[in-house]
GUMI-602412 format. One line per 4 residues: their letters; for each residue x, y, z of C-alpha. Coordinates in Angstrom, 3 decimals, padded with zeros to 6 digits, m for minus. Each point is the difference from the previous one (the first is absolute). Last residue first. Layout:
residues N
a) X,Y,Z | ...
end
This chain:
residues 415
akrp) m041.096,051.423,m016.335 | m000.545,m002.887,m002.462 | m001.915,m002.906,001.408 | 001.896,m003.123,000.815
lrsy) m001.812,m003.123,m001.441 | m001.288,m002.438,002.566 | m003.592,001.177,m000.161 | 000.074,m000.710,m003.661
fdhl) 000.303,m003.732,000.571 | m003.397,000.423,001.548 | m001.331,m001.638,m003.148 | m002.428,001.111,m002.657
afga) m001.478,m003.029,m001.722 | 000.909,m001.478,m003.440 | m002.154,m002.214,m002.092 | 000.474,001.972,m003.170
grkm) m003.748,000.059,m000.464 | m001.934,m002.544,002.051 | m003.008,001.118,m001.916 | m003.071,000.145,002.238
ekeg) m002.951,m002.043,m001.156 | 001.051,m002.899,002.182 | 000.364,002.309,003.036 | m003.606,001.230,m000.209
aqle) m001.348,m001.683,003.071 | 003.219,000.575,001.921 | m000.067,003.702,m000.850 | m003.578,000.272,001.296
klap) 001.096,m001.792,003.121 | 002.720,002.611,000.362 | m002.646,002.723,m000.095 | m001.985,m001.772,002.676
lysk) 003.182,m000.209,002.073 | 000.582,003.761,m000.027 | m001.394,000.666,003.505 | 002.549,m002.394,001.495
tkel) 001.963,002.809,001.466 | 003.263,001.748,m000.820 | m001.615,002.948,m001.798 | 002.109,000.768,m003.001
awig) m000.123,m003.686,m000.813 | m003.168,000.097,m002.073 | 001.054,002.626,m002.535 | 003.584,m000.022,m001.135
gaal) 001.480,m003.197,001.325 | m002.848,m002.343,m000.809 | m000.738,001.668,m003.324 | 003.619,000.432,m000.997
tlgv) 000.930,m003.538,000.969 | m002.992,m001.395,m001.940 | 000.975,002.009,m003.028 | 003.535,m001.309,000.193
savp) m001.497,m003.445,m000.386 | m000.510,m003.250,001.853 | 003.473,000.370,001.466 | 003.520,m000.584,m001.259
sqlq) 003.251,001.508,001.223 | 002.574,002.175,m001.806 | 002.534,002.151,001.763 | 000.663,003.054,m002.057
smlg) 002.714,m000.220,m002.650 | 003.743,000.160,m000.291 | 000.917,001.299,003.441 | 003.607,000.940,000.433
altv) m000.726,002.679,002.530 | m001.426,m002.774,002.173 | 003.453,m001.350,000.780 | m000.596,m003.577,001.028
ggsl) 001.708,m001.709,002.929 | m003.067,m000.914,001.976 | m003.566,001.136,m000.676 | m001.383,m002.832,m002.078
aaig) m000.591,m002.824,002.559 | m001.565,002.464,002.410 | m002.812,000.821,m002.462 | m001.673,m003.400,000.180
ldck) m000.109,m002.889,m002.459 | 003.012,m000.080,m002.307 | 001.524,001.533,m003.135 | 003.052,002.087,m000.536
ielg) 001.625,000.375,m003.410 | 003.390,001.695,m000.278 | 001.599,001.445,m003.148 | 003.361,001.552,000.529
lkar) 000.118,001.340,m003.603 | 003.186,m001.933,m000.715 | m001.765,m003.185,001.265 | m002.667,000.317,m002.677
eril) 000.472,m003.447,m001.553 | 000.621,m001.731,003.299 | m003.193,001.476,001.462 | m001.887,m000.982,m003.133
edss) 001.244,m003.570,000.282 | m000.946,m000.291,003.683 | m003.549,001.248,m000.334 | m001.573,m003.417,m000.785
kryg) 001.654,m001.396,003.189 | m001.609,002.841,002.016 | m003.433,m000.725,m001.506 | 000.197,m003.612,001.098
eiln) 000.792,001.040,003.525 | m002.877,002.484,m000.051 | m002.468,m002.670,m001.043 | 001.113,m002.348,002.733
raqa) m000.302,002.986,002.461 | m003.586,000.444,m001.109 | m000.771,m003.640,000.615 | 001.229,000.175,003.575
efda) m001.628,003.435,000.792 | m003.357,m001.058,m001.427 | m000.051,m003.341,001.836 | 000.846,001.761,003.264
rksa) m002.905,002.397,m000.566 | m002.456,m002.740,m000.390 | m002.645,m000.499,m002.741 | 002.265,000.833,m002.906
eeal) m002.231,000.758,m002.963 | m000.358,003.759,m000.445 | 003.397,001.010,001.334 | 001.522,m002.921,m001.885
lfvg) m001.438,001.320,m003.278 | 001.574,003.410,000.575 | 003.288,m001.677,000.952 | 000.014,m001.896,m003.201
eflr) m000.826,002.987,m002.228 | 002.720,002.022,001.634 | 002.570,m002.790,m000.413 | m001.035,m000.684,m003.569
erae) 000.476,003.757,m000.679 | 003.520,m000.063,001.411 | 000.807,m003.163,m002.004 | m001.107,001.938,m003.209
aqkg) 002.269,002.868,000.991 | 002.891,m002.412,000.595 | m000.445,m001.724,m003.350 | m000.166,003.269,m001.893
wakt) 003.178,001.308,001.681 | 001.829,m003.238,m000.788 | m001.152,000.269,m003.596 | 001.531,003.519,m000.207
rlrl) m001.143,003.589,000.572 | 003.537,001.080,000.646 | 000.367,001.047,m003.617 | m002.699,002.635,000.603
vepi) 002.106,001.554,002.772 | 002.927,000.286,m002.378 | m002.197,001.666,m002.655 | m001.203,002.445,002.757
sled) 003.606,000.919,000.942 | 001.513,m001.452,003.187 | 002.153,002.031,002.373 | m002.994,001.119,001.976
lced) m000.865,m003.603,000.837 | 003.326,m000.539,001.708 | m000.452,003.142,002.119 | m003.516,m001.189,000.974
mlfe) 001.214,m003.259,001.380 | m002.709,m002.603,m000.157 | m002.878,m001.127,002.076 | m003.126,m002.217,m000.329
ehcl) m002.554,m000.428,002.720 | m002.631,m002.600,000.848 | m001.946,m000.373,003.181 | m002.821,m002.476,000.423
elvr) m001.824,000.980,003.212 | m002.765,001.928,m001.797 | m001.132,m003.361,m001.447 | m001.211,m001.057,003.382
nrng) m002.717,002.659,000.213 | m001.838,m001.820,m002.745 | m000.449,m003.029,002.255 | m001.480,002.088,002.910
wfpe) m002.326,001.658,m002.468 | m001.774,m003.213,m001.256 | 000.458,m001.696,003.394 | m002.390,002.389,001.636
dsaa) 001.012,000.821,003.580 | 002.803,001.936,m001.743 | m002.360,002.824,m001.016 | 001.718,002.490,002.321
alad) 003.321,m001.262,m001.353 | m001.080,000.750,m003.580 | m000.861,003.585,000.798 | 003.121,000.474,002.143
rans) 002.057,m001.344,m002.903 | m001.600,002.466,m002.309 | 000.712,002.843,002.368 | 003.637,m000.994,000.226
lmha) 000.094,m000.386,m003.754 | m001.247,003.522,m000.600 | 002.436,001.432,002.524 | 002.935,m001.761,m001.619
avsg) m001.097,001.005,m003.555 | m000.387,003.616,001.116 | 003.360,m000.154,001.743 | 001.674,m001.248,m003.185
yves) m001.798,002.175,m002.568 | 002.442,002.880,m000.541 | 003.407,m001.095,001.324 | m000.876,m003.671,m000.765
plvp) m000.531,000.592,m003.753 | m002.890,m002.289,m000.933 | 000.224,m002.704,m002.552 | m003.647,m001.143,m000.681
vlnk) m000.018,m003.473,m001.611 | m002.330,m000.006,m003.001 | m003.186,m001.962,m000.718 | m001.751,002.951,m001.576
aecy) m002.773,000.490,002.519 | 002.198,m000.701,002.975 | 002.741,002.217,m001.430 | m002.534,002.829,m000.453
gvyk) m001.076,m000.386,003.611 | 003.608,000.327,001.215 | 000.439,002.986,m002.242 | m003.215,001.755,000.973
ifag) 000.077,m000.563,003.792 | 003.670,000.907,000.358 | m000.427,003.115,m002.339 | m002.861,001.235,002.221
lrgr) 002.029,m000.558,003.193 | 003.014,001.746,m001.585 | m001.919,003.048,m001.064 | m001.657,000.309,003.309
aiqt) 003.316,m000.148,001.774 | 001.493,002.675,m002.298 | m002.950,002.291,000.572 | 000.202,m000.515,003.730
lrvd) 003.703,000.706,000.010 | m000.609,003.355,m001.728 | m002.778,000.944,002.469 | 002.307,m000.982,002.903
sead) 002.766,002.171,m001.446 | m002.322,003.016,m000.225 | m001.051,m000.480,003.636 | 003.495,000.570,001.330
psvp) 002.251,m001.857,002.419 | m000.796,m003.413,m001.610 | m001.946,m003.045,001.204 | m003.492,001.538,000.429
dllp) m002.709,m002.587,m000.625 | m000.270,m000.680,m003.739 | m002.925,002.032,m001.343 | m003.494,m001.403,000.062
lppe) m002.100,m000.923,m003.043 | m002.829,002.401,m000.678 | m003.282,m000.691,001.798 | m002.443,m002.738,m001.171
dnig) m003.660,001.089,m000.573 | 000.259,000.164,m003.784 | 003.799,000.237,m000.621 | 002.333,002.391,001.941
gdar) 003.340,000.216,m001.726 | 002.804,m002.521,m000.543 | m001.248,m001.760,m003.189 | m000.282,003.360,m001.846
ciss) 003.660,000.982,000.467 | 000.534,003.733,000.609 | 003.353,001.475,m001.077 | 002.931,000.574,002.458
iedq) 002.017,m002.993,m001.186 | m000.455,000.943,m003.670 | 000.869,003.775,000.221 | 002.966,m000.820,002.257
pldl) 001.631,m002.279,m002.511 | 001.771,m002.720,002.051 | 003.765,000.019,000.848 | m000.161,m002.485,002.751
aldt) 001.747,001.237,003.160 | m003.150,m000.207,002.071 | m000.080,m003.666,m000.770 | 003.571,m000.740,001.279
asav) m000.415,001.710,003.383 | m003.607,m000.882,000.786 | m000.301,m003.660,m001.007 | m003.390,m000.646,m001.580
asrl) m002.481,m002.813,m000.771 | m000.169,m001.701,003.384 | m001.117,003.246,001.653 | m003.040,000.260,m002.327
faqn) m000.822,m003.607,000.629 | 000.181,000.432,003.756 | m002.032,003.269,m000.217 | m002.954,m001.662,m001.714
sait) m002.127,002.056,m002.324 | 002.197,m000.796,m002.942 | m000.677,m003.642,000.762 | m003.799,000.264,m000.371
rylg) m000.166,002.594,m002.723 | 002.391,m002.128,m002.151 | m002.013,m003.208,000.612 | m003.249,001.679,m000.882
fvfg) 001.472,001.442,m003.256 | 001.571,m003.249,m001.044 | m003.113,m002.012,000.762 | m002.314,002.446,m001.807
lnlp) 002.229,000.002,m003.053 | 000.225,m003.742,m000.290 | 003.338,m000.460,m001.756 | 000.934,m000.639,m003.644
yggt) 000.235,003.528,m001.310 | m000.590,m000.537,m003.753 | m000.391,003.575,m000.862 | m002.586,000.747,002.556
dvsg) m002.718,001.021,m002.500 | m002.948,001.112,002.083 | m003.675,m000.298,m000.864 | m003.253,001.920,m000.063
itmf) 001.522,003.068,m001.458 | 003.599,000.162,m001.121 | 002.536,002.851,000.064 | 003.424,000.634,m001.444
gpdq) 001.182,003.456,001.120 | 003.558,m001.090,000.465 | 000.703,m003.085,m002.199 | m000.723,m003.287,001.651
klyt) 002.753,m001.832,001.761 | 000.728,m003.631,m000.820 | 000.171,m002.210,003.110 | 002.592,m001.717,002.212
scve) 002.764,001.350,m002.232 | 002.783,m001.971,m001.656 | 003.729,m000.044,m000.716 | 001.403,m003.341,m000.954
lvgq) 003.181,m001.995,000.718 | 000.490,m003.650,m001.012 | m001.022,000.553,m003.629 | 003.426,m000.440,m001.534
ieat) m000.122,003.518,m001.403 | m000.923,001.335,003.473 | 002.883,m001.733,001.622 | 002.416,001.370,m002.579
rcad) m001.464,003.540,000.534 | 000.903,m000.016,003.646 | 002.371,002.969,m000.067 | m002.683,002.002,m001.820
mvmq) m002.426,m001.004,002.697 | 002.230,001.444,002.672 | 000.406,003.229,m001.939 | m003.817,000.174,m000.459
fadd) m000.602,m000.287,003.694 | 002.418,002.792,000.757 | m001.700,002.284,m002.528 | m003.477,m000.793,001.511
ygvv) 001.081,000.457,003.641 | 001.625,003.436,m000.483 | m001.599,001.461,003.055 | m001.047,m002.814,002.374
kymp) m003.212,m001.892,m000.579 | m003.183,000.090,002.071 | m002.277,m002.975,000.352 | m003.406,001.162,m001.102
rvpg) m003.359,m000.048,001.765 | m002.974,001.203,m002.036 | 001.894,002.676,m002.109 | m002.370,002.032,m002.246
idvg) m003.738,m000.313,m000.643 | 000.162,m001.818,m003.398 | m003.623,m000.865,m000.917 | m002.011,m003.221,000.124
flpv) m003.773,m000.124,000.387 | m002.694,m001.847,001.837 | 002.003,m003.106,000.902 | m001.740,m000.740,003.372
gmvv) 001.373,000.143,003.555 | 000.009,003.777,000.177 | 003.625,000.132,001.255 | 001.149,m002.613,m002.437
smfa) m001.840,001.702,m002.860 | 001.681,003.282,000.838 | 003.427,m001.543,000.016 | m000.156,m001.890,m003.315
nspm) 001.395,002.933,m002.142 | 003.060,000.159,002.257 | 000.967,m003.567,m000.716 | 001.235,m001.630,003.268
ldrd) 002.712,000.437,002.602 | 001.692,002.529,m002.259 | 003.682,m000.042,m001.140 | 000.222,m001.669,m003.401
spdv) 001.766,002.755,m001.997 | 003.420,m001.431,000.842 | m000.887,m003.294,m001.675 | 000.283,m002.942,002.397
vivk) 002.653,m002.659,m000.312 | m000.727,m003.624,m000.909 | 002.737,m002.701,000.309 | m000.276,m003.324,m001.805
dytl) 001.286,m003.378,001.074 | 000.843,001.036,003.533 | 003.099,m000.245,002.254 | 003.037,001.259,m001.855
lark) m002.051,002.502,m001.996 | m001.266,001.342,003.277 | 003.394,000.686,001.408 | 001.086,001.614,m003.270
idrl) m003.014,002.269,m000.030 | 000.555,001.277,003.546 | 003.698,000.395,m000.687 | m000.678,002.157,m003.123
slpr) m001.854,002.325,002.356 | m003.740,000.673,000.146 | m001.049,003.569,000.186 | m000.477,001.799,003.346
eqpa) m003.501,000.513,001.428 | m000.670,m003.735,m000.084 | m001.009,m002.504,m002.640 | m001.018,m003.643,000.513
llad) 002.278,m002.296,m002.027 | m002.525,m002.391,m001.504 | 000.978,m003.677,m000.289 | m000.430,m002.893,m002.388
yim) 000.131,m003.400,001.525 | 002.078,m002.989,m000.984 | m002.169,m003.051,m000.687
end
């Protein structure tokens, strides 16, 4: 199968280039409605804090991702230019949940509007990583992020998920990184919004069997830090074959590149005409590769056997990609695939990135859990929690089957 994908939003609206890239990679592309900004439904917040669904009422922003001034109009202009893709059903605007009307209230239950994630897990994970300075720092770059034209009234408003809750203190501010305290408060708000969005949209993709496409300039360092922690968690459990084998799949590297200036010259109808049989065959071969390496990681008893068999799979995939590379030669398409990061870093201009590196693991949810909660403390104290995941793995949906990869750590950050 060729996967569907969700383009995770950021403070600036998606560009036509973003959508064209995704349409050349995935079967169907989902973009997020501009009104979908909060970490979770506002009317569910009090029930999450109390631990029981006593009532539901809109209490204002929980933890939004902020949007630049004029975001909605710019978003609509891009979507108007993509009308052909919408008509063909390969591009869709969606929300992670349906919002209730202001003032809507329920007693004894909470209508979450179809929100597919465990509210308690999402809230706990957000509070955990937003309390961690390394995660906060990973989510912002001072110079570029301070220049974002964000509505002052929104970014200075109180967000419920950030304050003191029960016996827990308010979430900390980002350690000083700017000459003035006001800038540090602003960067903290931006970082929190991105961390919340990262959790929600990656989790949503896991629940809906979508591939999360994450803009590297916003989510890249967060993803790299999350994966580094997840790898530490699995490495600490490496005395158990179950986790040692799963750590192997993080070594499969896969990247696709093309020249942005060539892509910009294409209209949306021209992009759609490039979704050919050769493209479909290559995408199916890519999925077979990921499935195969995932199974090898479970079954190969020796590391040498895993590496040898994985390289055979990779070689077959490369041959399956040749026709598509020839077909898209004018776009400068390059496909890199191998075991180990060093094999992918030479001679490729990262500015021409087509999509984020894709690599399989048990589930994105597993990576989030291991990387977000138990690996913050680099000890073996989280092994009991990993054992719980192991026991329940068969019940966990594999989802899109893509892990976060430290590919992001190689992307140049904007100044």
